[in-house]
Biopython code that builds the backbone (N, CA, C, O; Angstrom):
import numpy as np
from Bio.PDB.StructureBuilder import StructureBuilder

atoms = [
    (1, "MET", "N", (-15.447, 46.031, 6.099)),
    (1, "MET", "CA", (-16.308, 45.283, 5.369)),
    (1, "MET", "C", (-17.935, 45.058, 5.623)),
    (1, "MET", "O", (-18.851, 44.711, 4.877)),
    (2, "GLY", "N", (-17.866, 45.385, 6.899)),
    (2, "GLY", "CA", (-19.201, 44.802, 7.590)),
    (2, "GLY", "C", (-19.927, 46.275, 8.042)),
    (2, "GLY", "O", (-20.652, 46.318, 9.036)),
    (3, "ASP", "N", (-19.661, 47.458, 7.224)),
    (3, "ASP", "CA", (-20.316, 48.772, 7.391)),
    (3, "ASP", "C", (-21.762, 48.782, 6.959)),
    (3, "ASP", "O", (-22.444, 49.642, 7.517)),
    (4, "GLY", "N", (-22.371, 48.016, 6.091)),
    (4, "GLY", "CA", (-23.489, 48.002, 5.411)),
    (4, "GLY", "C", (-23.697, 48.858, 4.105)),
    (4, "GLY", "O", (-24.788, 49.104, 3.589)),
    (5, "THR", "N", (-22.686, 49.195, 3.742)),
    (5, "THR", "CA", (-22.553, 50.316, 2.399)),
    (5, "THR", "C", (-23.115, 49.376, 1.371)),
    (5, "THR", "O", (-23.712, 50.024, 0.511)),
    (6, "TRP", "N", (-23.134, 48.346, 1.195)),
    (6, "TRP", "CA", (-23.388, 47.834, -0.100)),
    (6, "TRP", "C", (-24.809, 46.797, 0.378)),
    (6, "TRP", "O", (-25.214, 45.897, -0.358)),
    (7, "SER", "N", (-25.345, 47.075, 1.523)),
    (7, "SER", "CA", (-26.661, 46.257, 1.907)),
    (7, "SER", "C", (-27.767, 46.704, 1.034)),
    (7, "SER", "O", (-27.664, 47.760, 0.410)),
    (8, "CYS", "N", (-28.738, 46.014, 0.962)),
    (8, "CYS", "CA", (-30.113, 46.387, 0.122)),
    (8, "CYS", "C", (-31.156, 47.273, 1.137)),
    (8, "CYS", "O", (-31.287, 47.213, 2.360)),
    (9, "CYS", "N", (-31.818, 48.087, 0.165)),
    (9, "CYS", "CA", (-32.710, 48.945, 0.756)),
    (9, "CYS", "C", (-34.094, 48.132, 1.449)),
    (9, "CYS", "O", (-34.463, 47.042, 1.012)),
    (10, "ALA", "N", (-34.684, 48.730, 2.419)),
    (10, "ALA", "CA", (-35.793, 48.013, 2.928)),
    (10, "ALA", "C", (-36.956, 48.167, 1.973)),
    (10, "ALA", "O", (-36.920, 49.147, 1.229)),
    (11, "GLY", "N", (-37.918, 47.391, 1.895)),
    (11, "GLY", "CA", (-39.200, 47.783, 1.195)),
    (11, "GLY", "C", (-40.049, 48.357, 1.770)),
    (11, "GLY", "O", (-40.202, 48.237, 2.985)),
    (12, "ASN", "N", (-40.925, 49.246, 0.881)),
    (12, "ASN", "CA", (-41.810, 50.120, 1.282)),
    (12, "ASN", "C", (-43.016, 49.534, 2.392)),
    (12, "ASN", "O", (-43.342, 48.351, 2.495)),
    (13, "GLY", "N", (-43.502, 50.527, 3.076)),
    (13, "GLY", "CA", (-44.324, 49.868, 4.135)),
    (13, "GLY", "C", (-45.664, 49.853, 3.693)),
    (13, "GLY", "O", (-45.848, 50.660, 2.782)),
    (14, "GLY", "N", (-46.570, 49.269, 3.996)),
    (14, "GLY", "CA", (-47.916, 48.939, 3.833)),
    (14, "GLY", "C", (-48.840, 49.926, 3.555)),
    (14, "GLY", "O", (-48.383, 51.024, 3.874)),
    (15, "LEU", "N", (-49.824, 49.980, 3.145)),
    (15, "LEU", "CA", (-51.148, 51.088, 3.203)),
    (15, "LEU", "C", (-51.689, 51.170, 4.547)),
    (15, "LEU", "O", (-51.851, 50.100, 5.135)),
    (16, "GLY", "N", (-52.021, 52.332, 5.183)),
    (16, "GLY", "CA", (-52.798, 52.638, 6.168)),
    (16, "GLY", "C", (-54.271, 51.948, 6.023)),
    (16, "GLY", "O", (-54.747, 51.724, 4.910)),
    (17, "GLY", "N", (-54.885, 51.660, 7.111)),
    (17, "GLY", "CA", (-56.320, 51.092, 7.133)),
    (17, "GLY", "C", (-57.306, 52.250, 6.923)),
    (17, "GLY", "O", (-56.873, 53.401, 6.877)),
    (18, "ASP", "N", (-58.644, 51.983, 6.792)),
    (18, "ASP", "CA", (-59.550, 52.858, 6.798)),
    (18, "ASP", "C", (-59.617, 53.450, 7.786)),
    (18, "ASP", "O", (-59.309, 52.861, 8.822)),
    (19, "GLY", "N", (-60.066, 54.903, 7.839)),
    (19, "GLY", "CA", (-60.382, 55.503, 9.284)),
    (19, "GLY", "C", (-61.681, 55.144, 9.873)),
    (19, "GLY", "O", (-62.596, 54.605, 9.249)),
    (20, "GLY", "N", (-61.702, 55.444, 10.992)),
    (20, "GLY", "CA", (-62.934, 54.865, 11.686)),
    (20, "GLY", "C", (-64.317, 55.855, 11.783)),
    (20, "GLY", "O", (-64.232, 57.038, 11.454)),
    (21, "TYR", "N", (-65.396, 55.360, 12.187)),
    (21, "TYR", "CA", (-66.642, 56.029, 11.777)),
    (21, "TYR", "C", (-66.621, 57.353, 12.662)),
    (21, "TYR", "O", (-66.375, 57.183, 13.857)),
    (22, "GLY", "N", (-66.839, 58.592, 12.238)),
    (22, "GLY", "CA", (-67.226, 59.686, 13.080)),
    (22, "GLY", "C", (-68.163, 59.541, 14.004)),
    (22, "GLY", "O", (-69.054, 58.740, 13.722)),
    (23, "GLY", "N", (-68.235, 60.191, 15.230)),
    (23, "GLY", "CA", (-69.200, 60.273, 16.163)),
    (23, "GLY", "C", (-70.256, 61.385, 15.800)),
    (23, "GLY", "O", (-69.840, 62.375, 15.197)),
    (24, "THR", "N", (-71.374, 61.311, 16.070)),
    (24, "THR", "CA", (-72.625, 62.379, 16.044)),
    (24, "THR", "C", (-72.241, 63.650, 16.699)),
    (24, "THR", "O", (-71.423, 63.629, 17.619)),
    (25, "GLY", "N", (-72.747, 64.697, 16.310)),
    (25, "GLY", "CA", (-72.713, 65.864, 17.162)),
    (25, "GLY", "C", (-73.647, 66.185, 17.816)),
    (25, "GLY", "O", (-74.682, 65.703, 17.357)),
    (26, "ARG", "N", (-73.828, 66.920, 18.894)),
    (26, "ARG", "CA", (-74.968, 67.582, 19.637)),
    (26, "ARG", "C", (-75.356, 68.532, 18.809)),
    (26, "ARG", "O", (-74.517, 69.105, 18.113)),
    (27, "GLY", "N", (-76.799, 68.882, 18.741)),
    (27, "GLY", "CA", (-77.387, 70.025, 17.974)),
    (27, "GLY", "C", (-76.860, 71.518, 18.709)),
    (27, "GLY", "O", (-76.250, 71.540, 19.778)),
    (28, "GLY", "N", (-77.132, 72.434, 18.117)),
    (28, "GLY", "CA", (-76.809, 73.771, 18.881)),
    (28, "GLY", "C", (-78.008, 74.090, 19.494)),
    (28, "GLY", "O", (-79.103, 73.779, 19.025)),
    (29, "ASP", "N", (-77.774, 74.943, 20.938)),
    (29, "ASP", "CA", (-78.828, 75.459, 21.822)),
    (29, "ASP", "C", (-79.148, 76.772, 21.512)),
    (29, "ASP", "O", (-78.441, 77.470, 20.785)),
    (30, "SER", "N", (-80.287, 77.180, 22.083)),
    (30, "SER", "CA", (-80.820, 78.471, 21.863)),
    (30, "SER", "C", (-81.008, 79.033, 23.251)),
    (30, "SER", "O", (-82.054, 78.607, 23.742)),
    (31, "ILE", "N", (-80.466, 79.699, 23.900)),
    (31, "ILE", "CA", (-80.363, 80.322, 25.317)),
    (31, "ILE", "C", (-80.345, 81.740, 25.154)),
    (31, "ILE", "O", (-79.691, 82.400, 24.347)),
    (32, "GLY", "N", (-81.122, 82.108, 25.999)),
    (32, "GLY", "CA", (-81.361, 83.655, 26.195)),
    (32, "GLY", "C", (-80.470, 84.224, 26.998)),
    (32, "GLY", "O", (-79.917, 85.245, 26.587)),
    (33, "ILE", "N", (-80.105, 83.658, 28.416)),
    (33, "ILE", "CA", (-79.156, 84.307, 29.125)),
    (33, "ILE", "C", (-78.660, 83.382, 29.638)),
    (33, "ILE", "O", (-79.370, 82.488, 30.096)),
    (34, "ALA", "N", (-77.084, 83.325, 29.720)),
    (34, "ALA", "CA", (-76.325, 82.071, 30.501)),
    (34, "ALA", "C", (-75.362, 83.070, 31.396)),
    (34, "ALA", "O", (-74.812, 84.137, 31.125)),
    (35, "TYR", "N", (-75.401, 82.285, 32.534)),
    (35, "TYR", "CA", (-74.944, 83.041, 33.848)),
    (35, "TYR", "C", (-74.126, 82.010, 34.762)),
    (35, "TYR", "O", (-74.306, 80.797, 34.650)),
    (36, "LEU", "N", (-73.260, 82.534, 35.628)),
    (36, "LEU", "CA", (-72.523, 81.882, 36.381)),
    (36, "LEU", "C", (-73.224, 82.229, 37.737)),
    (36, "LEU", "O", (-73.375, 81.234, 38.446)),
    (37, "ASP", "N", (-73.685, 83.393, 38.264)),
    (37, "ASP", "CA", (-73.866, 83.603, 39.588)),
    (37, "ASP", "C", (-75.467, 83.925, 39.496)),
    (37, "ASP", "O", (-75.984, 84.780, 38.778)),
    (38, "GLY", "N", (-76.028, 83.166, 40.264)),
    (38, "GLY", "CA", (-77.701, 83.341, 40.473)),
    (38, "GLY", "C", (-77.868, 84.537, 41.314)),
    (38, "GLY", "O", (-78.903, 85.158, 41.073)),
    (39, "ASP", "N", (-77.156, 84.994, 42.188)),
    (39, "ASP", "CA", (-77.453, 86.130, 42.956)),
    (39, "ASP", "C", (-77.266, 87.536, 42.012)),
    (39, "ASP", "O", (-77.746, 88.617, 42.352)),
    (40, "GLN", "N", (-76.620, 87.363, 40.983)),
    (40, "GLN", "CA", (-76.384, 88.620, 40.069)),
    (40, "GLN", "C", (-77.301, 88.722, 38.972)),
    (40, "GLN", "O", (-77.366, 89.791, 38.365)),
    (41, "LEU", "N", (-78.028, 87.736, 38.635)),
    (41, "LEU", "CA", (-79.139, 87.594, 37.454)),
    (41, "LEU", "C", (-80.463, 88.166, 37.865)),
    (41, "LEU", "O", (-81.180, 87.589, 38.683)),
    (42, "THR", "N", (-80.815, 89.407, 37.245)),
    (42, "THR", "CA", (-82.231, 89.955, 37.060)),
    (42, "THR", "C", (-82.596, 89.916, 35.839)),
    (42, "THR", "O", (-81.823, 90.083, 34.896)),
    (43, "LEU", "N", (-83.884, 89.677, 35.736)),
    (43, "LEU", "CA", (-84.739, 89.642, 34.411)),
    (43, "LEU", "C", (-85.679, 90.805, 34.279)),
    (43, "LEU", "O", (-86.471, 90.850, 33.338)),
    (44, "GLU", "N", (-85.608, 91.890, 35.326)),
    (44, "GLU", "CA", (-86.691, 92.948, 34.998)),
    (44, "GLU", "C", (-86.199, 93.624, 33.799)),
    (44, "GLU", "O", (-84.992, 93.830, 33.669)),
    (45, "CYS", "N", (-87.180, 94.040, 32.778)),
    (45, "CYS", "CA", (-86.952, 94.906, 31.671)),
    (45, "CYS", "C", (-86.274, 94.308, 30.406)),
    (45, "CYS", "O", (-86.044, 94.875, 29.337)),
    (46, "VAL", "N", (-85.943, 92.714, 30.870)),
    (46, "VAL", "CA", (-85.162, 92.152, 29.792)),
    (46, "VAL", "C", (-86.321, 91.446, 28.690)),
    (46, "VAL", "O", (-87.343, 90.833, 28.999)),
    (47, "LYS", "N", (-85.824, 91.735, 27.387)),
    (47, "LYS", "CA", (-86.484, 90.825, 26.657)),
    (47, "LYS", "C", (-85.767, 90.448, 25.348)),
    (47, "LYS", "O", (-85.006, 91.136, 24.667)),
    (48, "PHE", "N", (-86.218, 89.124, 25.152)),
    (48, "PHE", "CA", (-85.188, 88.522, 24.163)),
    (48, "PHE", "C", (-86.252, 87.505, 23.247)),
    (48, "PHE", "O", (-87.362, 87.099, 23.592)),
    (49, "LYS", "N", (-85.608, 87.277, 22.128)),
    (49, "LYS", "CA", (-86.395, 86.069, 21.391)),
    (49, "LYS", "C", (-85.518, 85.150, 21.116)),
    (49, "LYS", "O", (-84.460, 85.406, 20.542)),
    (50, "LEU", "N", (-85.864, 83.998, 21.492)),
    (50, "LEU", "CA", (-85.293, 82.545, 21.140)),
    (50, "LEU", "C", (-85.375, 82.118, 19.815)),
    (50, "LEU", "O", (-86.475, 82.194, 19.268)),
    (51, "GLY", "N", (-84.453, 81.700, 19.218)),
    (51, "GLY", "CA", (-84.587, 80.846, 17.942)),
    (51, "GLY", "C", (-84.940, 79.381, 18.363)),
    (51, "GLY", "O", (-85.215, 78.895, 19.460)),
    (52, "PRO", "N", (-84.827, 78.800, 16.995)),
    (52, "PRO", "CA", (-85.301, 77.209, 17.147)),
    (52, "PRO", "C", (-83.732, 76.499, 17.739)),
    (52, "PRO", "O", (-82.628, 77.010, 17.550)),
    (53, "PRO", "N", (-83.958, 75.423, 18.360)),
    (53, "PRO", "CA", (-82.433, 74.794, 18.459)),
    (53, "PRO", "C", (-82.290, 73.977, 17.240)),
    (53, "PRO", "O", (-83.197, 73.869, 16.415)),
    (54, "VAL", "N", (-81.030, 73.349, 17.126)),
    (54, "VAL", "CA", (-80.711, 72.639, 16.028)),
    (54, "VAL", "C", (-80.740, 71.290, 16.335)),
    (54, "VAL", "O", (-80.724, 70.899, 17.503)),
    (55, "LYS", "N", (-80.787, 70.454, 15.263)),
    (55, "LYS", "CA", (-81.017, 68.998, 15.486)),
    (55, "LYS", "C", (-79.540, 68.415, 15.340)),
    (55, "LYS", "O", (-78.625, 68.783, 14.603)),
    (56, "GLY", "N", (-79.598, 67.434, 16.237)),
    (56, "GLY", "CA", (-78.112, 66.586, 16.373)),
    (56, "GLY", "C", (-77.575, 66.133, 15.048)),
    (56, "GLY", "O", (-78.304, 65.977, 14.068)),
    (57, "GLY", "N", (-76.364, 65.940, 15.045)),
    (57, "GLY", "CA", (-75.660, 65.193, 13.791)),
    (57, "GLY", "C", (-76.035, 64.001, 13.425)),
    (57, "GLY", "O", (-76.681, 63.298, 14.203)),
    (58, "ILE", "N", (-75.688, 63.570, 12.161)),
    (58, "ILE", "CA", (-76.102, 62.347, 11.951)),
    (58, "ILE", "C", (-74.827, 61.490, 11.295)),
    (58, "ILE", "O", (-74.123, 61.942, 10.392)),
    (59, "SER", "N", (-74.632, 60.049, 11.964)),
    (59, "SER", "CA", (-73.391, 59.369, 11.595)),
    (59, "SER", "C", (-74.115, 57.893, 11.525)),
    (59, "SER", "O", (-75.177, 57.548, 12.042)),
    (60, "TRP", "N", (-73.152, 57.096, 10.679)),
    (60, "TRP", "CA", (-73.373, 55.911, 10.538)),
    (60, "TRP", "C", (-72.509, 54.861, 11.347)),
    (60, "TRP", "O", (-71.293, 55.037, 11.411)),
    (61, "ASN", "N", (-73.069, 53.831, 11.934)),
    (61, "ASN", "CA", (-72.177, 52.894, 12.768)),
    (61, "ASN", "C", (-71.583, 51.942, 11.812)),
    (61, "ASN", "O", (-72.038, 51.766, 10.681)),
    (62, "HIS", "N", (-70.548, 51.327, 12.298)),
    (62, "HIS", "CA", (-69.891, 50.219, 11.556)),
    (62, "HIS", "C", (-70.762, 49.182, 10.756)),
    (62, "HIS", "O", (-70.443, 48.713, 9.664)),
    (63, "ASP", "N", (-71.960, 48.879, 11.489)),
    (63, "ASP", "CA", (-72.869, 47.815, 10.888)),
    (63, "ASP", "C", (-73.894, 48.332, 9.970)),
    (63, "ASP", "O", (-74.831, 47.615, 9.616)),
    (64, "GLY", "N", (-73.732, 49.780, 9.492)),
    (64, "GLY", "CA", (-74.249, 50.273, 8.646)),
    (64, "GLY", "C", (-75.768, 51.066, 8.909)),
    (64, "GLY", "O", (-76.497, 51.653, 8.109)),
    (65, "SER", "N", (-75.929, 50.780, 10.595)),
    (65, "SER", "CA", (-77.320, 51.533, 11.185)),
    (65, "SER", "C", (-76.969, 52.945, 11.210)),
    (65, "SER", "O", (-75.770, 53.212, 11.139)),
    (66, "MET", "N", (-77.880, 53.972, 11.307)),
    (66, "MET", "CA", (-77.747, 55.219, 11.579)),
    (66, "MET", "C", (-77.749, 55.532, 13.062)),
    (66, "MET", "O", (-78.454, 54.981, 13.909)),
    (67, "ALA", "N", (-76.737, 56.627, 13.283)),
    (67, "ALA", "CA", (-76.988, 57.107, 14.683)),
    (67, "ALA", "C", (-77.258, 58.576, 14.566)),
    (67, "ALA", "O", (-76.815, 59.225, 13.619)),
    (68, "THR", "N", (-77.983, 59.107, 15.523)),
    (68, "THR", "CA", (-78.061, 60.443, 15.460)),
    (68, "THR", "C", (-77.825, 60.849, 17.092)),
    (68, "THR", "O", (-78.045, 60.222, 18.128)),
    (69, "GLY", "N", (-77.195, 62.385, 16.788)),
    (69, "GLY", "CA", (-76.578, 63.038, 18.232)),
    (69, "GLY", "C", (-77.887, 63.733, 18.766)),
    (69, "GLY", "O", (-78.862, 63.971, 18.053)),
    (70, "GLU", "N", (-77.798, 64.010, 20.019)),
    (70, "GLU", "CA", (-78.933, 65.039, 20.819)),
    (70, "GLU", "C", (-79.167, 66.048, 20.245)),
    (70, "GLU", "O", (-78.246, 66.582, 19.626)),
    (71, "ASP", "N", (-80.503, 66.658, 20.257)),
    (71, "ASP", "CA", (-80.900, 67.889, 19.507)),
    (71, "ASP", "C", (-80.584, 68.991, 20.613)),
    (71, "ASP", "O", (-80.582, 68.667, 21.801)),
    (72, "GLY", "N", (-80.375, 70.012, 20.298)),
    (72, "GLY", "CA", (-80.096, 71.021, 21.134)),
    (72, "GLY", "C", (-81.444, 71.591, 21.985)),
    (72, "GLY", "O", (-82.559, 71.316, 21.541)),
    (73, "ILE", "N", (-81.316, 72.350, 23.157)),
    (73, "ILE", "CA", (-82.485, 72.737, 23.744)),
    (73, "ILE", "C", (-82.621, 74.302, 23.779)),
    (73, "ILE", "O", (-81.694, 75.059, 23.491)),
    (74, "VAL", "N", (-83.743, 74.664, 24.122)),
    (74, "VAL", "CA", (-84.241, 75.831, 23.976)),
    (74, "VAL", "C", (-84.595, 76.351, 25.487)),
    (74, "VAL", "O", (-85.475, 75.743, 26.097)),
    (75, "VAL", "N", (-83.971, 77.400, 26.075)),
    (75, "VAL", "CA", (-83.879, 77.497, 27.386)),
    (75, "VAL", "C", (-83.917, 79.237, 27.671)),
    (75, "VAL", "O", (-83.153, 79.984, 27.060)),
    (76, "ASP", "N", (-84.882, 79.725, 28.648)),
    (76, "ASP", "CA", (-84.616, 81.199, 28.505)),
    (76, "ASP", "C", (-83.450, 81.525, 29.280)),
    (76, "ASP", "O", (-82.644, 82.264, 28.716)),
    (77, "THR", "N", (-83.192, 81.164, 30.378)),
    (77, "THR", "CA", (-81.735, 81.005, 31.196)),
    (77, "THR", "C", (-81.403, 79.756, 31.501)),
    (77, "THR", "O", (-82.159, 78.791, 31.613)),
    (78, "LEU", "N", (-79.873, 79.815, 31.674)),
    (78, "LEU", "CA", (-78.986, 78.494, 31.856)),
    (78, "LEU", "C", (-77.558, 78.899, 32.677)),
    (78, "LEU", "O", (-76.600, 79.562, 32.280)),
    (79, "ARG", "N", (-77.781, 78.286, 33.884)),
    (79, "ARG", "CA", (-76.746, 78.574, 34.748)),
    (79, "ARG", "C", (-75.467, 77.446, 34.371)),
    (79, "ARG", "O", (-75.537, 76.230, 34.190)),
    (80, "PHE", "N", (-74.290, 78.374, 34.333)),
    (80, "PHE", "CA", (-73.316, 77.408, 34.057)),
    (80, "PHE", "C", (-72.721, 76.602, 35.334)),
    (80, "PHE", "O", (-72.611, 77.149, 36.431)),
    (81, "PRO", "N", (-72.418, 75.509, 35.141)),
    (81, "PRO", "CA", (-71.606, 74.756, 36.347)),
    (81, "PRO", "C", (-70.468, 75.477, 36.711)),
    (81, "PRO", "O", (-69.786, 76.115, 35.909)),
    (82, "GLU", "N", (-70.202, 75.366, 38.181)),
    (82, "GLU", "CA", (-68.950, 76.003, 38.504)),
    (82, "GLU", "C", (-67.698, 75.052, 38.431)),
    (82, "GLU", "O", (-66.576, 75.488, 38.686)),
]
sb = StructureBuilder()
sb.init_structure("model")
sb.init_model(0)
sb.init_chain("A")
sb.init_seg("    ")
for serial, (resi, resn, name, xyz) in enumerate(atoms, 1):
    if name == "N":
        sb.init_residue(resn, " ", resi, " ")
    sb.init_atom(name, np.array(xyz, "f"), 0.0, 1.0, " ", f" {name:<3s}", serial, name[0])
structure = sb.get_structure()
């Protein structure tokens, strides 16, 4: 008799809360040549044209104020960290 066959069903769970505010995104960079090894880099007879960087993304803080991500950069060469 105590197996729960005739017991009541549980109620429905509550609704989930509102999602959090998304963060800002950093803008895109314009890089001519990205490299790892400075000893291997040569710029002789190299031509490239850099485009404009992209603005950082916009988001809103919980208090209603606007937040802006860092803008991208423009560089001829960029050495990646090892």
